[in-house]
C-alpha positions in Angstrom: 63.4 34.8 70.6 63.8 38.5 70.4 66.5 40.8 71.6 68.2 38.9 74.4 71.2 40.7 75.7 73.7 39.4 73.2 76.5 42.0 73.1 78.5 40.0 75.6 77.3 36.5 74.7 77.6 34.0 71.9 74.8 32.1 70.2 75.8 29.1 72.2 75.3 31.1 75.4 71.8 32.3 74.3 70.8 28.7 73.4 71.9 27.4 76.7 70.1 30.1 78.6 66.8 29.4 76.8 67.2 25.7 77.3 67.5 26.1 81.0 63.8 27.2 81.0 62.7 24.0 79.3 61.1 21.2 81.3 63.6 18.4 81.4 60.9 15.8 81.8 59.7 15.9 78.2 60.5 17.5 74.8 58.8 20.7 73.8 56.9 21.9 70.8 59.0 24.9 69.7 57.5 27.8 67.7 60.0 30.3 66.3 60.4 33.0 63.8 63.2 34.8 62.0 66.3 34.9 64.2 64.7 32.7 66.8 64.8 29.8 64.3 68.6 30.0 64.3 68.6 29.9 68.1 66.3 26.9 68.0 68.6 25.0 65.6 71.6 25.8 67.9 69.6 24.4 70.9 68.9 21.2 68.8 72.6 21.0 68.0 73.5 21.1 71.7 70.5 19.2 73.0 69.2 16.9 70.2 66.3 15.4 72.2 64.9 18.7 73.4 62.1 19.2 70.8 59.0 17.2 70.0 58.3 19.3 67.0 59.5 22.6 65.4 57.5 25.4 63.8 59.5 28.0 61.8 58.0 31.2 60.6 59.5 33.6 58.0 63.0 32.3 58.3 65.9 30.5 56.8 69.0 28.5 57.9 71.3 31.1 56.3 70.3 34.7 55.8 72.3 34.9 52.6 69.0 35.8 50.9 69.5 39.2 52.5 72.2 41.2 50.7 75.3 41.9 52.9 75.1 45.5 51.9 71.6 45.7 53.4 72.8 44.2 56.6 75.8 46.6 56.8 73.4 49.5 56.2 71.1 48.3 59.0 74.1 48.2 61.4 75.1 51.7 60.4 71.5 52.9 60.9 71.3 51.4 64.3 74.4 53.2 65.5 73.4 56.5 63.8 69.8 56.8 64.9 68.4 53.8 66.9 64.8 54.7 67.0 64.6 55.7 63.4 66.4 52.5 62.4 63.8 50.4 64.3 61.0 52.2 62.6 62.6 51.7 59.2 63.2 48.0 59.8 59.6 47.3 61.1 58.2 49.1 58.0 60.2 46.7 55.8 58.8 43.5 57.3 55.1 44.1 56.5 53.5 43.4 53.2 52.0 46.2 51.1 48.5 45.3 52.0 49.4 45.2 55.7 50.9 48.7 55.4 47.7 49.9 54.0 45.6 48.8 57.0 44.1 51.5 59.1 46.0 50.6 62.3 49.4 50.2 60.7 51.0 53.3 62.2 49.8 52.4 65.6 51.2 48.9 65.2 54.7 50.3 64.2 54.7 52.6 67.2 53.8 49.8 69.6 56.5 47.4 68.2 59.2 50.1 68.3 58.4 51.0 71.9 58.8 47.3 72.9 62.3 47.3 71.4 63.5 50.7 72.7 64.4 49.2 76.1 67.2 47.2 74.3 70.4 48.9 73.1 71.7 49.0 69.6 74.6 46.6 70.4 72.1 43.8 71.1 70.5 44.1 67.7 73.8 44.6 66.0 75.0 41.3 67.5 72.0 39.6 66.1 72.6 41.0 62.7 76.2 39.7 62.9 75.0 36.2 63.7 72.4 36.4 60.8 75.1 37.3 58.3 77.7 34.7 59.4 75.9 31.5 60.5 74.6 28.7 58.4 72.5 25.9 60.0 71.5 24.1 56.8 73.3 20.9 57.8 71.6 20.8 61.2 68.1 21.3 59.7 68.7 18.6 57.1 69.5 16.0 59.8 66.3 16.6 61.8 63.7 13.8 62.0 61.1 15.6 64.2 57.9 17.0 62.6 58.5 20.5 61.2 56.0 23.1 60.1 57.2 26.0 58.0 54.9 29.0 57.8 55.5 31.7 55.2 53.9 35.0 54.6 53.0 35.0 50.9 54.3 38.6 50.6 57.2 38.5 53.1 59.5 41.3 51.8 62.4 40.0 53.9 62.5 36.2 53.4 61.2 35.3 49.9 58.6 32.5 49.7 60.9 30.4 47.5 63.4 30.2 50.4 60.8 28.5 52.6 59.7 26.2 49.8 63.2 25.1 49.2 63.8 24.4 52.9 60.6 22.3 53.1 61.4 20.3 50.0 64.8 19.3 51.5 63.6 18.5 55.0 62.2 15.2 56.2 58.8 15.0 57.8 57.9 18.6 57.1 55.1 20.7 55.5 54.6 24.3 54.4 51.7 26.6 55.1 51.5 29.8 53.1 49.4 32.7 54.6 48.1 34.9 51.8 48.9 38.6 51.7 51.0 38.3 54.9 54.4 39.7 55.5 57.3 38.6 57.8 55.2 38.2 61.0 51.9 36.5 60.1 51.4 35.4 63.8 51.0 39.1 64.5 49.1 40.4 61.5 47.0 37.2 60.7 46.7 35.6 64.1 43.5 33.6 63.4 44.9 32.0 60.3 48.3 31.4 61.9 46.8 29.8 65.0 44.6 27.5 62.9 47.6 26.3 60.9 49.6 25.7 64.1 46.7 24.0 65.9 46.2 21.6 62.9 49.9 20.8 63.0 50.0 20.1 66.7 47.0 17.8 66.7 
């Protein structure tokens, strides 16, 4: 779940909108990352039988692991210079080894272009949700199979956060992708897809 038009909507609205696209005949295997995990937990709160399993990548139930000052600065940056703020944010989510790869600058350019069609209010709304919502209680009540995937070198969500969630959650496991940052499905797709495939079998 990335950059839905949130400036006029609540998290409940977003969850309901996404749920409308689900097949009502059977539960789905949901794969989410970062902010999308919070949306998924909101869907489960509203529609408890909607998921057959849940995969959560580089995320947490409460983004208190990110200092409030950093979130406030990100909001200011988005308002001041949107394109520059996107570039700065995307640089932060990669591990050091990923930043040193030959095609890194091209990757950043591509990702920023994808988000430029959205306005700063949309991302600011997401940041507001990240800094105020806590879905720990919802996660702890789940009984569906859950796969947590962590980038070993995720600079945004520390590995210990994912380990802690996995230890406190029923019927779950944790896969750690070495040298990966915040979005291993993008930077280490073969390893990520193998972990996901093994989980879904």
